[in-house]
N, CA, C and O atoms as a MOPAC input file, in Angstrom:
PM7 MOZYME 1SCF
protein

 N      0.80700 1    -1.19800 1     0.00000 1
 C      0.00000 1     0.00000 1     0.00000 1
 C      0.84600 1     1.25500 1     0.00000 1
 O      0.38300 1     2.32000 1    -0.40800 1
 N      2.05400 1     1.14100 1     0.44400 1
 C      2.89200 1     2.32600 1     0.49400 1
 C      3.20900 1     2.83300 1    -0.92100 1
 O      3.35400 1     4.03400 1    -1.14800 1
 N      3.31300 1     1.87300 1    -1.87700 1
 C      3.55500 1     2.29100 1    -3.26900 1
 C      2.34500 1     3.03600 1    -3.80800 1
 O      2.48800 1     4.03500 1    -4.51300 1
 N      1.15900 1     2.55300 1    -3.47900 1
 C     -0.06200 1     3.22100 1    -3.93200 1
 C     -0.19600 1     4.59200 1    -3.28400 1
 O     -0.63200 1     5.54200 1    -3.93400 1
 N      0.15300 1     4.70200 1    -2.07400 1
 C      0.11900 1     5.98300 1    -1.37500 1
 C      1.13200 1     6.95100 1    -1.92800 1
 O      0.86400 1     8.15100 1    -2.00100 1
 N      2.32900 1     6.44300 1    -2.33400 1
 C      3.34600 1     7.32500 1    -2.89300 1
 C      2.93300 1     7.80700 1    -4.28300 1
 O      3.23500 1     8.93500 1    -4.67400 1
 N      2.23000 1     6.92800 1    -5.03600 1
 C      1.71800 1     7.34700 1    -6.33800 1
 C      0.67800 1     8.44600 1    -6.18100 1
 O      0.65800 1     9.41200 1    -6.94300 1
 N     -0.18400 1     8.28800 1    -5.18700 1
 C     -1.20300 1     9.30400 1    -4.92400 1
 C     -0.55400 1    10.62100 1    -4.52200 1
 O     -0.98300 1    11.68900 1    -4.95800 1
 N      0.49200 1    10.54300 1    -3.68200 1
 C      1.20500 1    11.74800 1    -3.25500 1
 C      1.88900 1    12.42400 1    -4.44600 1
 O      1.93700 1    13.65100 1    -4.53700 1
 N      2.41400 1    11.60200 1    -5.35500 1
 C      3.07100 1    12.15200 1    -6.54000 1
 C      2.06300 1    12.88500 1    -7.42400 1
 O      2.33600 1    13.98100 1    -7.91400 1
 N      0.89900 1    12.27100 1    -7.62100 1
 C     -0.14600 1    12.91600 1    -8.42200 1
 C     -0.60200 1    14.19600 1    -7.73900 1
 O     -0.79600 1    15.21800 1    -8.39700 1
 N     -0.77000 1    14.14400 1    -6.45200 1
 C     -1.19100 1    15.34100 1    -5.70500 1
 C     -0.14400 1    16.43900 1    -5.79800 1
 O     -0.48400 1    17.61500 1    -5.93200 1
 N      1.12400 1    16.06300 1    -5.72900 1
 C      2.20600 1    17.04100 1    -5.84800 1
 C      2.21300 1    17.67900 1    -7.23700 1
 O      2.39300 1    18.89000 1    -7.36500 1
 N      2.01700 1    16.86600 1    -8.27300 1
 C      2.00100 1    17.38700 1    -9.64500 1
 C      0.83600 1    18.35300 1    -9.82900 1
 O      1.00300 1    19.42000 1   -10.41800 1
 N     -0.32900 1    17.98800 1    -9.33500 1
 C     -1.50000 1    18.85200 1    -9.46800 1
 C     -1.32500 1    20.16400 1    -8.71400 1
 O     -1.73200 1    21.21500 1    -9.21000 1
 N     -0.73600 1    20.12500 1    -7.54300 1
 C     -0.52700 1    21.37600 1    -6.79600 1
 C      0.48600 1    22.27000 1    -7.49800 1
 O      0.34000 1    23.49200 1    -7.50600 1
 N      1.51900 1    21.65600 1    -8.09000 1
 C      2.50800 1    22.45400 1    -8.83900 1
 C      1.87900 1    23.06800 1   -10.08700 1
 O      2.15600 1    24.21600 1   -10.43400 1
 N      1.03200 1    22.29400 1   -10.75500 1
 C      0.35200 1    22.82900 1   -11.93400 1
 C     -0.57400 1    23.97600 1   -11.54800 1
 O     -0.68200 1    24.96300 1   -12.27700 1
 N     -1.22700 1    23.85000 1   -10.42800 1
 C     -2.13000 1    24.91200 1    -9.97500 1
 C     -1.35100 1    26.15800 1    -9.56600 1
 O     -1.86700 1    27.26900 1    -9.68400 1
 N     -0.13200 1    25.99600 1    -9.09300 1
 C      0.67700 1    27.14300 1    -8.66800 1
 C      1.24100 1    27.91700 1    -9.86000 1
 O      1.54700 1    29.10300 1    -9.73400 1
 N      1.38300 1    27.26100 1   -11.01700 1
 C      1.98200 1    27.90200 1   -12.18200 1
 C      1.06100 1    27.76000 1   -13.40600 1
 O      1.41800 1    27.06800 1   -14.36000 1
 N     -0.09600 1    28.39100 1   -13.39400 1
 C     -1.03600 1    28.23300 1   -14.51100 1
 C     -0.50900 1    28.84700 1   -15.82100 1
 O     -0.83000 1    28.35900 1   -16.90400 1
 N      0.28100 1    29.89200 1   -15.72600 1
 C      0.80500 1    30.52900 1   -16.93400 1
 C      1.75600 1    29.58000 1   -17.65300 1
 O      1.72900 1    29.48000 1   -18.88000 1
 N      2.59600 1    28.88400 1   -16.89200 1
 C      3.52200 1    27.92700 1   -17.49800 1
 C      2.75600 1    26.77800 1   -18.15800 1
 O      3.13100 1    26.30500 1   -19.23100 1
 N      1.70300 1    26.34600 1   -17.51900 1
 C      0.89100 1    25.26900 1   -18.08200 1
 C      0.24900 1    25.73000 1   -19.39500 1
 O      0.24500 1    24.99300 1   -20.38200 1
 N     -0.28400 1    26.93600 1   -19.39900 1
 C     -0.89700 1    27.47200 1   -20.60600 1
 C      0.12500 1    27.64100 1   -21.72900 1
 O     -0.16200 1    27.34600 1   -22.88900 1
 N      1.31600 1    28.11600 1   -21.37600 1
 C      2.36500 1    28.25800 1   -22.38100 1
 C      2.77800 1    26.90000 1   -22.94300 1
 O      2.99900 1    26.76800 1   -24.14700 1
 N      2.88300 1    25.88800 1   -22.07400 1
 C      3.22300 1    24.54600 1   -22.52400 1
 C      2.15700 1    24.01000 1   -23.47300 1
 O      2.48000 1    23.42000 1   -24.50400 1
 N      0.89700 1    24.21200 1   -23.12800 1
 C     -0.19300 1    23.76100 1   -23.99000 1
 C     -0.20400 1    24.52200 1   -25.31300 1
 O     -0.50700 1    23.95400 1   -26.36200 1
 N      0.12800 1    25.80800 1   -25.25500 1
 C      0.19400 1    26.60600 1   -26.47600 1
 C      1.31900 1    26.10400 1   -27.38900 1
 O      1.15600 1    26.05200 1   -28.60800 1
 N      2.45300 1    25.73800 1   -26.79900 1
 C      3.56800 1    25.20600 1   -27.58800 1
 C      3.16700 1    23.88600 1   -28.24200 1
 O      3.47600 1    23.65100 1   -29.41100 1
 N      2.48000 1    23.02700 1   -27.49100 1
 C      2.01800 1    21.76000 1   -28.06000 1
 C      1.02100 1    21.98600 1   -29.19000 1
 O      1.10100 1    21.32900 1   -30.22800 1
 N      0.08700 1    22.90700 1   -28.99800 1
 C     -0.89900 1    23.20600 1   -30.03700 1
 C     -0.20800 1    23.79000 1   -31.27000 1
 O     -0.55500 1    23.45000 1   -32.40100 1
 N      0.75400 1    24.65300 1   -31.05300 1
 C      1.48900 1    25.24700 1   -32.16600 1
 C      2.25600 1    24.17600 1   -32.94200 1
 O      2.27200 1    24.19100 1   -34.17300 1
 N      2.88500 1    23.25600 1   -32.23000 1
 C      3.62100 1    22.17400 1   -32.89600 1
 C      2.67000 1    21.29800 1   -33.71100 1
 O      2.99600 1    20.89200 1   -34.82600 1
 N      1.49900 1    21.01000 1   -33.15200 1
 C      0.52000 1    20.20400 1   -33.88100 1
 C      0.05700 1    20.93500 1   -35.13800 1
 O     -0.10500 1    20.30900 1   -36.18500 1
 N     -0.15700 1    22.22200 1   -35.05700 1
 C     -0.58400 1    22.99800 1   -36.22400 1
 C      0.51000 1    23.05400 1   -37.29000 1
 O      0.21300 1    23.01100 1   -38.48400 1
 N      1.76400 1    23.14900 1   -36.87300 1
 C      2.87200 1    23.13700 1   -37.83400 1
 C      2.89500 1    21.80900 1   -38.57700 1
 O      3.07700 1    21.77600 1   -39.79400 1
 N      2.71100 1    20.71900 1   -37.84900 1
 C      2.69700 1    19.39100 1   -38.47600 1
 C      1.54300 1    19.28500 1   -39.46300 1
 O      1.73000 1    18.82600 1   -40.58900 1
 N      0.34500 1    19.70800 1   -39.04600 1
 C     -0.81800 1    19.63200 1   -39.92200 1
 C     -0.66200 1    20.51600 1   -41.15400 1
 O     -1.02800 1    20.11200 1   -42.25800 1
 N     -0.12900 1    21.70200 1   -40.97700 1
 C      0.06900 1    22.62600 1   -42.09500 1
 C      1.09600 1    22.07300 1   -43.08500 1
 O      0.91000 1    22.16500 1   -44.29800 1
 N      2.17000 1    21.50400 1   -42.56200 1
 C      3.18700 1    20.91500 1   -43.43200 1
 C      2.60800 1    19.75300 1   -44.23100 1
 O      2.87000 1    19.62100 1   -45.42700 1
 N      1.82900 1    18.92200 1   -43.57300 1
 C      1.18800 1    17.79300 1   -44.26800 1
 C      0.24100 1    18.30500 1   -45.35500 1
 O      0.23800 1    17.79400 1   -46.47500 1
 N     -0.55400 1    19.30800 1   -45.02100 1
 C     -1.49100 1    19.87000 1   -45.99700 1
 C     -0.74000 1    20.46300 1   -47.19200 1
 O     -1.13900 1    20.26300 1   -48.33900 1
 N      0.33700 1    21.18600 1   -46.92500 1
 C      1.12500 1    21.77900 1   -48.01700 1
 C      1.72700 1    20.70300 1   -48.91800 1
 O      1.76400 1    20.86300 1   -50.13800 1
 N      2.19300 1    19.61800 1   -48.32500 1
 C      2.75800 1    18.53000 1   -49.13100 1
 C      1.67900 1    17.88500 1   -49.99500 1
 O      1.91200 1    17.57500 1   -51.16300 1
 N      0.49900 1    17.68500 1   -49.41400 1
 C     -0.59900 1    17.09700 1   -50.19200 1
 C     -0.98600 1    18.01900 1   -51.34900 1
 O     -1.25000 1    17.54800 1   -52.45600 1
 N     -1.02000 1    19.31100 1   -51.10300 1
 C     -1.35500 1    20.26400 1   -52.15900 1
 C     -0.27100 1    20.29900 1   -53.23700 1
 O     -0.58400 1    20.42700 1   -54.42100 1
 N      0.99600 1    20.18700 1   -52.84400 1
 C      2.09100 1    20.16500 1   -53.83000 1
 C      1.99500 1    18.91300 1   -54.69500 1
 O      2.24100 1    18.97100 1   -55.90000 1
 N      1.64000 1    17.78600 1   -54.09000 1
 C      1.46600 1    16.54600 1   -54.85300 1
 C      0.31300 1    16.69400 1   -55.83900 1
 O      0.42600 1    16.29300 1   -56.99800 1
 N     -0.79700 1    17.27100 1   -55.37900 1
 C     -1.95400 1    17.47200 1   -56.26100 1
 C     -1.60400 1    18.42700 1   -57.39900 1
 O     -2.01300 1    18.20900 1   -58.53900 1
 N     -0.85300 1    19.48000 1   -57.10000 1
 C     -0.44100 1    20.42400 1   -58.13200 1
 C      0.43600 1    19.75100 1   -59.17200 1
 O      0.24800 1    19.95700 1   -60.37100 1
 N      1.39400 1    18.95000 1   -58.72500 1
 C      2.28200 1    18.24600 1   -59.64900 1
 C      1.48800 1    17.29200 1   -60.53900 1
 O      1.73700 1    17.20000 1   -61.74100 1
 N      0.54500 1    16.59300 1   -59.94800 1
 C     -0.29500 1    15.67500 1   -60.72400 1
 C     -1.12600 1    16.42800 1   -61.75700 1
 O     -1.26000 1    15.98300 1   -62.89700 1
 N     -1.67500 1    17.55500 1   -61.36200 1
 C     -2.47700 1    18.36700 1   -62.27900 1
 C     -1.62100 1    18.92200 1   -63.41100 1
 O     -2.06800 1    18.97700 1   -64.55700 1
 N     -0.41300 1    19.32700 1   -63.10300 1
 C      0.47200 1    19.85400 1   -64.13900 1
 C      0.88300 1    18.75500 1   -65.11800 1
 O      1.00100 1    19.01500 1   -66.31500 1
 N      1.10300 1    17.53500 1   -64.63200 1
 C      1.42300 1    16.42900 1   -65.52600 1
 C      0.23500 1    16.12400 1   -66.43500 1
 O      0.40900 1    15.86400 1   -67.62600 1
 N     -0.95900 1    16.15600 1   -65.87600 1
 C     -2.15800 1    15.92600 1   -66.67600 1
 C     -2.32200 1    17.01700 1   -67.73300 1
 O     -2.70200 1    16.73600 1   -68.87000 1
 N     -2.03300 1    18.27300 1   -67.34900 1
 C     -2.10800 1    19.38100 1   -68.30300 1
 C     -1.11600 1    19.18600 1   -69.44800 1
 O     -1.45100 1    19.39700 1   -70.61400 1
 N      0.10500 1    18.78100 1   -69.10500 1
 C      1.11500 1    18.55400 1   -70.14500 1
 C      0.69600 1    17.42000 1   -71.07600 1
 O      0.87400 1    17.50600 1   -72.29100 1
 N      0.14100 1    16.36100 1   -70.50000 1
 C     -0.32500 1    15.23500 1   -71.31200 1
 C     -1.44100 1    15.68100 1   -72.25700 1
 O     -1.43900 1    15.32200 1   -73.43400 1
 N     -2.39200 1    16.46200 1   -71.74300 1
 C     -3.48700 1    16.94500 1   -72.58200 1
 C     -2.99300 1    17.92400 1   -73.64100 1
 O     -3.52600 1    17.96200 1   -74.75000 1
 N     -1.97900 1    18.71400 1   -73.30400 1
 C     -1.41300 1    19.65200 1   -74.27700 1
 C     -0.76600 1    18.89600 1   -75.43700 1
 O     -0.92900 1    19.27700 1   -76.59600 1
 N     -0.04400 1    17.84100 1   -75.13200 1
 C      0.58000 1    17.03000 1   -76.19100 1
 C     -0.50200 1    16.38400 1   -77.04800 1
 O     -0.40500 1    16.37000 1   -78.27600 1
 N     -1.53200 1    15.85000 1   -76.39900 1
 C     -2.62900 1    15.23800 1   -77.15400 1
 C     -3.32600 1    16.26500 1   -78.04200 1
 O     -3.69100 1    15.95900 1   -79.17600 1
 N     -3.51100 1    17.47900 1   -77.53300 1
 C     -4.14000 1    18.55800 1   -78.31900 1
 C     -3.30700 1    18.87100 1   -79.55900 1
 O     -3.84800 1    19.03000 1   -80.65400 1
 N     -1.99700 1    18.96000 1   -79.38500 1
 C     -1.11900 1    19.25100 1   -80.53200 1
 C     -1.19100 1    18.13900 1   -81.57800 1
 O     -1.20800 1    18.40800 1   -82.77900 1
 N     -1.23500 1    16.90000 1   -81.11600 1
 C     -1.35500 1    15.79100 1   -82.06800 1
 C     -2.68600 1    15.85300 1   -82.80800 1
 O     -2.74200 1    15.58400 1   -84.00800 1
 N     -3.74200 1    16.20100 1   -82.11100 1
 C     -5.04900 1    16.30300 1   -82.75500 1
 C     -5.08500 1    17.43800 1   -83.77600 1
 O     -5.69100 1    17.29900 1   -84.83800 1
 N     -4.44200 1    18.55300 1   -83.45700 1
 C     -4.38200 1    19.67100 1   -84.40900 1
 C     -3.62500 1    19.24700 1   -85.66400 1
 O     -4.05000 1    19.54500 1   -86.78000 1
 N     -2.50000 1    18.54900 1   -85.47900 1
 C     -1.74000 1    18.07100 1   -86.63700 1
 C     -2.55600 1    17.07600 1   -87.45600 1
 O     -2.54100 1    17.11500 1   -88.68600 1
 N     -3.26700 1    16.18800 1   -86.76800 1
 C     -4.08900 1    15.20900 1   -87.47200 1
 C     -5.22300 1    15.89100 1   -88.22700 1
 O     -5.54200 1    15.51500 1   -89.35500 1
 N     -5.82800 1    16.89300 1   -87.60100 1
 C     -6.91500 1    17.61700 1   -88.26700 1
 C     -6.40200 1    18.32700 1   -89.51300 1
 O     -7.04700 1    18.28500 1   -90.56000 1
 N     -5.26000 1    18.97000 1   -89.41000 1
 C     -4.73400 1    19.67600 1   -90.58200 1
 C     -4.35300 1    18.69700 1   -91.68800 1
 O     -4.50200 1    19.00100 1   -92.87100 1
 N     -3.85900 1    17.51500 1   -91.29700 1
 C     -3.51500 1    16.51900 1   -92.31600 1
 C     -4.76500 1    15.96100 1   -92.97900 1
 O     -4.77800 1    15.71200 1   -94.18500 1
 N     -5.82400 1    15.76300 1   -92.18300 1
 C     -7.04300 1    15.17800 1   -92.74300 1
 C     -7.84300 1    16.16200 1   -93.58800 1
 O     -8.63900 1    15.74100 1   -94.42800 1
 N     -7.65000 1    17.44500 1   -93.38600 1
 C     -8.44600 1    18.43100 1   -94.12700 1
 C     -7.70000 1    19.05900 1   -95.29600 1
 O     -8.17900 1    20.03700 1   -95.87100 1
 N     -6.55400 1    18.52700 1   -95.65600 1
 C     -5.83900 1    19.06300 1   -96.81400 1
 C     -6.64600 1    18.78800 1   -98.07700 1
 O     -7.19500 1    17.69900 1   -98.24800 1
 N     -6.71300 1    19.77000 1   -98.94900 1
 C     -7.51100 1    19.66300 1  -100.16400 1
 C     -7.03300 1    18.53000 1  -101.06700 1
 O     -7.84700 1    17.80700 1  -101.64200 1
 N     -5.73000 1    18.37600 1  -101.19200 1
 C     -5.19800 1    17.32100 1  -102.05400 1
 C     -5.62200 1    15.94300 1  -101.56300 1
 O     -5.97300 1    15.07200 1  -102.35900 1
 N     -5.58600 1    15.75300 1  -100.26000 1
 C     -5.97100 1    14.46900 1   -99.69000 1
 C     -7.45600 1    14.19900 1   -99.92900 1
 O     -7.83800 1    13.10200 1  -100.33500 1
 N     -8.28000 1    15.20200 1   -99.67400 1
 C     -9.72500 1    15.04100 1   -99.87600 1
 C    -10.02300 1    14.75200 1  -101.34200 1
 O    -10.83300 1    13.88300 1  -101.66500 1
 N     -9.36300 1    15.48500 1  -102.21500 1
 C     -9.58500 1    15.27900 1  -103.66000 1
 C     -9.17400 1    13.87500 1  -104.08800 1
 O     -9.88500 1    13.23900 1  -104.86600 1
 N     -8.05000 1    13.38500 1  -103.60000 1
 C     -7.61700 1    12.03700 1  -103.98000 1
 C     -8.54800 1    10.97100 1  -103.39700 1
 O     -8.80700 1     9.96200 1  -104.05100 1
 N     -9.05600 1    11.18200 1  -102.17100 1
 C    -10.01200 1    10.23100 1  -101.59500 1
 C    -11.32000 1    10.20100 1  -102.38300 1
 O    -11.91000 1     9.14000 1  -102.58700 1
 N    -11.76000 1    11.36300 1  -102.81500 1
 C    -12.99100 1    11.43900 1  -103.60500 1
 C    -12.81500 1    10.70700 1  -104.92900 1
 O    -13.71500 1     9.99000 1  -105.36600 1
 N    -11.68300 1    10.88000 1  -105.55800 1
 C    -11.42400 1    10.20200 1  -106.83200 1
 C    -11.34900 1     8.68700 1  -106.64300 1
 O    -11.93400 1     7.93100 1  -107.41900 1
 N    -10.63000 1     8.24700 1  -105.61100 1
 C    -10.41900 1     6.81400 1  -105.40900 1
 C    -11.66400 1     6.10400 1  -104.89300 1
 O    -12.06600 1     5.08400 1  -105.45200 1
 N    -12.27600 1     6.62400 1  -103.84400 1
 C    -13.35400 1     5.90700 1  -103.17500 1
 C    -14.72400 1     6.16900 1  -103.79300 1
 O    -15.56600 1     5.27200 1  -103.82000 1
 N    -14.95800 1     7.36000 1  -104.27900 1
 C    -16.28500 1     7.69900 1  -104.80700 1
 C    -16.31600 1     7.79800 1  -106.32700 1
 O    -17.36700 1     8.01900 1  -106.92900 1
 N    -15.16800 1     7.63300 1  -106.92200 1
 C    -15.05500 1     7.70600 1  -108.38000 1
 C    -15.63200 1     9.01500 1  -108.92600 1
 O    -16.36300 1     9.02600 1  -109.91700 1
 N    -15.28800 1    10.10300 1  -108.26200 1
 C    -15.76000 1    11.42400 1  -108.68700 1
 C    -14.61600 1    12.16200 1  -109.36900 1
 O    -13.44600 1    11.83100 1  -109.17700 1
 N    -14.96200 1    13.14600 1  -110.15100 1
 C    -13.95700 1    13.96900 1  -110.82400 1
 C    -14.51200 1    15.38900 1  -110.98100 1
 O    -15.70800 1    15.63200 1  -110.81900 1
 N    -13.61300 1    16.30700 1  -111.29800 1
 C    -14.05500 1    17.67900 1  -111.54500 1
 C    -14.81000 1    17.73100 1  -112.86600 1
 O    -14.40300 1    17.10500 1  -113.84500 1
 N    -15.89200 1    18.46500 1  -112.89200 1
 C    -16.62100 1    18.55300 1  -114.16600 1
 C    -15.82500 1    19.37600 1  -115.18400 1
 O    -15.12500 1    20.32900 1  -114.84200 1
 N    -15.95700 1    18.98200 1  -116.39600 1
 C    -15.33400 1    19.75400 1  -117.47200 1
 C    -16.23600 1    20.94500 1  -117.76700 1
 O    -17.39200 1    20.95500 1  -117.34600 1
 N    -15.73800 1    21.94000 1  -118.47500 1
 C    -16.60200 1    23.08400 1  -118.78800 1
 C    -17.86100 1    22.68400 1  -119.54500 1
 O    -18.89000 1    23.34500 1  -119.40800 1
 N    -17.80500 1    21.62500 1  -120.33400 1
 C    -18.99400 1    21.18700 1  -121.05600 1
 C    -20.02700 1    20.57100 1  -120.11800 1
 O    -21.22600 1    20.62200 1  -120.39400 1
 N    -19.56500 1    19.98700 1  -119.00800 1
 C    -20.46900 1    19.32900 1  -118.06600 1
 C    -21.07700 1    20.30700 1  -117.06400 1
 O    -22.05400 1    19.98000 1  -116.39100 1
 N    -20.51900 1    21.47400 1  -116.96700 1
 C    -21.02400 1    22.46800 1  -116.00600 1
 C    -22.36300 1    23.01000 1  -116.44200 1
 O    -22.60000 1    23.25200 1  -117.62600 1
 N    -23.22800 1    23.19500 1  -115.47800 1
 C    -24.54000 1    23.79200 1  -115.73100 1
 C    -24.64600 1    25.01300 1  -114.82300 1
 O    -24.48800 1    24.91200 1  -113.60600 1
 N    -24.90700 1    26.13600 1  -115.41400 1
 C    -25.01100 1    27.38100 1  -114.65900 1
 C    -26.48900 1    27.61400 1  -114.33600 1
 O    -27.34100 1    27.60100 1  -115.22500 1
 N    -26.76700 1    27.82300 1  -113.08300 1
 C    -28.14000 1    28.08000 1  -112.64100 1
 C    -28.20800 1    29.53700 1  -112.21900 1
 O    -27.42700 1    30.00100 1  -111.38900 1
 N    -29.13400 1    30.22700 1  -112.79300 1
 C    -29.28500 1    31.64500 1  -112.45000 1
 C    -30.38700 1    31.78000 1  -111.40800 1
 O    -31.45100 1    31.16800 1  -111.51200 1
 N    -30.10800 1    32.57300 1  -110.43200 1
 C    -31.07000 1    32.80600 1  -109.35100 1
 C    -31.61800 1    34.21300 1  -109.49600 1
 O    -30.86200 1    35.17100 1  -109.66000 1
 N    -32.93600 1    34.33100 1  -109.43500 1
 C    -33.53900 1    35.65600 1  -109.57900 1
 C    -33.63400 1    36.34400 1  -108.27500 1
 O    -34.11800 1    37.47400 1  -108.20700 1

């Protein structure tokens, strides 16, 4: 029982010391809260930096894809290519002046 009594005395001593120095206790708690906020802020900043890097990689990937699509569009819309496809696949040709019919609109 003496060990239990000494533990009780130790707790009582700690509580009386804490009550005698409330400013120190508040400062200690403020330091702990500040340290916790620094940790949380650092974690949040790292998560945001990771998200930013991921977004920038996605932007670069989409930019490359956009450039390829622009090149493909310009290649597919060239007049020579369209004309050759029309001749080959649809068996069409430019009308000769004799085949042209002029329609007048009033």
